C-alpha positions in Angstrom: 31.9 102.2 191.0 28.9 100.4 192.4 26.9 100.1 195.7 24.9 97.2 196.9 21.6 97.5 198.8 19.9 94.6 200.6 16.5 96.0 199.8 15.0 99.2 198.4 11.7 100.4 197.0 13.2 100.9 193.5 16.8 101.2 192.3 15.7 103.9 189.9 13.9 105.9 192.6 16.9 105.5 195.0 19.4 106.6 192.4 17.3 109.5 191.1 17.0 110.9 194.6 20.7 110.4 195.3 21.6 112.1 192.0 19.5 115.2 192.7 20.8 115.5 196.2 24.4 115.2 195.2 24.0 117.7 192.4 22.3 120.2 194.7 25.4 119.9 197.0 27.7 120.5 194.0 29.2 117.0 194.3 27.5 115.0 191.4 27.8 111.3 191.2 30.5 109.9 188.9 29.4 108.8 185.5 28.5 105.1 185.4 27.9 104.9 189.1 25.6 101.9 189.7 23.4 100.7 192.5 22.0 97.2 192.6 19.8 95.4 195.1 18.7 91.9 196.2 15.0 93.0 196.3 12.7 95.8 195.3 9.5 96.3 197.2 8.0 98.3 194.3 10.0 97.6 191.2 8.8 99.3 188.0 8.8 98.6 184.3 8.0 101.0 181.5 4.7 102.9 181.8 2.6 101.4 184.6 4.1 97.9 184.3 5.4 96.2 187.5 8.6 94.2 187.7 8.7 90.8 189.5 11.9 89.4 190.9 12.5 86.9 193.7 14.9 88.0 196.4 18.6 87.6 195.5 18.1 85.8 192.3 18.4 88.4 189.6 20.1 91.6 188.4 18.2 94.7 189.6 20.3 97.7 188.9 20.3 101.3 188.0 23.2 103.3 186.5 23.8 107.0 186.5 25.0 108.8 183.3 26.0 112.4 182.3 25.7 112.1 178.5 25.7 115.7 177.4 23.0 114.9 174.9 20.3 117.3 173.8 16.9 116.4 174.9 15.8 116.0 171.3 18.5 113.3 170.9 17.6 111.2 173.9 16.8 108.1 171.8 20.5 107.9 171.1 20.8 106.8 174.7 18.2 104.1 174.2 20.1 102.8 171.1 23.4 102.8 173.1 22.0 101.2 176.2 20.0 98.5 174.4 22.9 97.5 172.2 25.3 97.4 175.1 22.9 95.2 177.1 22.4 93.0 174.1 26.2 92.6 173.8 26.4 91.5 177.4 23.6 89.0 177.3 24.6 87.5 173.9 27.7 86.1 175.6 25.3 83.8 177.5 22.3 83.4 175.2 23.4 84.1 171.5 19.8 84.1 170.4 18.8 87.1 172.4 17.2 90.0 170.5 16.1 93.6 171.2 12.4 94.0 171.4 11.5 97.6 170.7 11.9 99.8 172.5 13.8 98.4 175.5 13.2 94.7 176.3 15.5 91.7 175.6 13.8 88.6 174.2 14.9 85.1 173.6 12.6 83.8 170.9 9.2 84.9 172.2 10.2 85.1 175.9 11.2 88.2 177.9 14.7 88.0 179.5 15.2 91.6 180.6 13.6 95.0 180.5 14.8 98.5 181.3 13.4 101.8 182.6 15.3 104.9 181.6 14.5 108.3 183.2 16.0 111.6 182.1 16.4 114.8 184.1 16.0 117.6 181.6 17.4 121.1 182.0 16.3 123.5 179.2 17.1 121.8 175.9 19.6 119.3 177.3 19.7 116.2 179.4 20.9 117.1 182.9 21.5 113.5 183.8 20.1 110.0 183.0 19.3 107.0 185.2 18.9 103.7 183.4 17.5 100.9 185.4 17.3 97.3 184.2 16.0 94.0 185.5 17.6 90.9 184.1 16.1 87.5 185.1 19.1 85.4 186.0 18.4 82.5 188.4 14.6 82.4 188.4 13.4 78.9 187.9 9.6 79.6 188.1 7.5 82.7 187.5 4.0 83.7 188.8 1.2 83.0 186.4 0.4 86.7 185.9 3.8 87.3 184.2 3.4 86.8 180.4 6.1 84.8 178.5 9.1 85.2 180.9 12.5 83.4 180.8 15.8 83.6 182.6 19.4 82.8 182.1 18.9 79.7 184.1 16.0 78.5 182.0 17.9 79.2 178.8 21.3 77.7 179.9 20.5 75.3 182.8 23.2 77.1 184.9 23.0 79.3 188.0 25.1 82.5 188.1 26.7 84.7 190.8 24.9 88.1 190.7 28.0 90.1 191.8 30.1 88.6 189.1 27.5 89.3 186.4 27.2 92.8 187.6 30.9 93.4 187.3 30.8 91.9 183.7 27.8 94.1 182.8 29.4 97.3 184.0 32.6 96.4 182.2 30.7 96.2 178.9 29.0 99.5 179.6 32.4 101.1 180.4 34.0 99.6 177.2 31.2 101.0 175.1 30.8 104.3 176.8 32.8 106.2 174.1 30.0 105.3 171.6 27.4 107.2 173.6 27.2 110.3 171.4 25.3 111.6 168.3 28.6 111.1 166.4 28.0 107.3 166.6 24.2 107.4 166.1 24.3 105.9 162.7 26.4 102.9 163.8 24.3 102.4 166.9 21.1 102.5 164.9 22.5 99.9 162.4 23.5 97.6 165.3 20.2 98.1 167.0 18.3 97.2 163.8 20.5 94.2 163.1 19.4 92.6 166.4 15.7 93.8 166.4 13.1 91.2 167.3 10.7 90.5 164.5 12.2 92.8 162.0 11.3 92.2 158.3 8.8 89.5 159.1 5.0 89.7 159.1 3.5 89.4 162.6 0.2 90.5 164.3 0.1 93.7 166.2 -2.6 95.6 168.2 -3.1 98.9 166.5 -5.9 101.2 167.4 -7.8 98.3 169.0 -7.5 96.1 165.9 -5.2 93.1 165.3 -3.3 93.9 162.1 -0.5 91.9 160.5 2.4 94.2 159.8 6.2 94.2 159.3 8.7 96.1 161.3 10.9 98.0 158.9 12.7 100.7 160.8 13.0 103.0 163.8 12.7 106.7 163.1 15.0 109.3 164.8 12.5 109.9 167.6 12.5 106.2 168.4 9.1 105.4 166.9 8.5 101.9 165.4 8.1 102.1 161.7 5.6 99.4 160.4 4.7 98.4 156.9 1.0 97.9 156.9 -1.1 95.5 154.8 -1.6 98.1 152.1 2.1 98.6 151.7 2.2 102.0 153.4 4.6 102.7 156.3 3.6 104.4 159.5 5.5 105.3 162.7 4.1 104.4 166.1 5.1 105.6 169.5 5.3 103.7 172.7 1.8 102.4 173.8 0.4 103.2 170.3 1.2 99.7 169.1 1.2 96.4 171.0 2.9 93.1 170.2 0.8 90.0 169.9 3.0 87.2 171.3 
């Protein structure tokens, strides 16, 4: 089930508000309920990042989930959502890779990014809203956006957003049974097999220094495990390490 908005501040904000309101009334949203829009007036990325999208050209959507996961296992959701999104995009751009923790890259260019927000009750996830922006029909980008790309720039084709939304939701529905700790090992293996820059030396910003390191793994908390120049391995959380692209 999905709803289309002509314009909204943010699909994540809209859906988080709707989810809380419906749950307070005892009538929660159905699992995999999605909202998508032609334009966001204040689209957000991870952290303080902003998301640019021209009106009507791209996928701007948020999806509601009731996963039943423990709060300590929330990275299982990231593994599942990233691999499902990768599966969808690889149909159009086979070279797409997952850039830790939640972006989709084609070579060194960003094609998509997600923003996942969890509502936690005690030790469990009450519900989850996963928002994603996928650059589809953008032909040009503002100069302030680093290394962007789109399906159009990669394939030379324009796409119908509604049709792509239906295809994307079908992939999420098909893979929904894998969203559990029972499948964590398989999801992790799939995630790592498509991980951008894995097992190759590249420069990273770590503690204000540019250091050449090798991505070796992701730990159970979702931290990036790097092999440092001295051969040691260290796990880094989001914002503790930066890619040099």
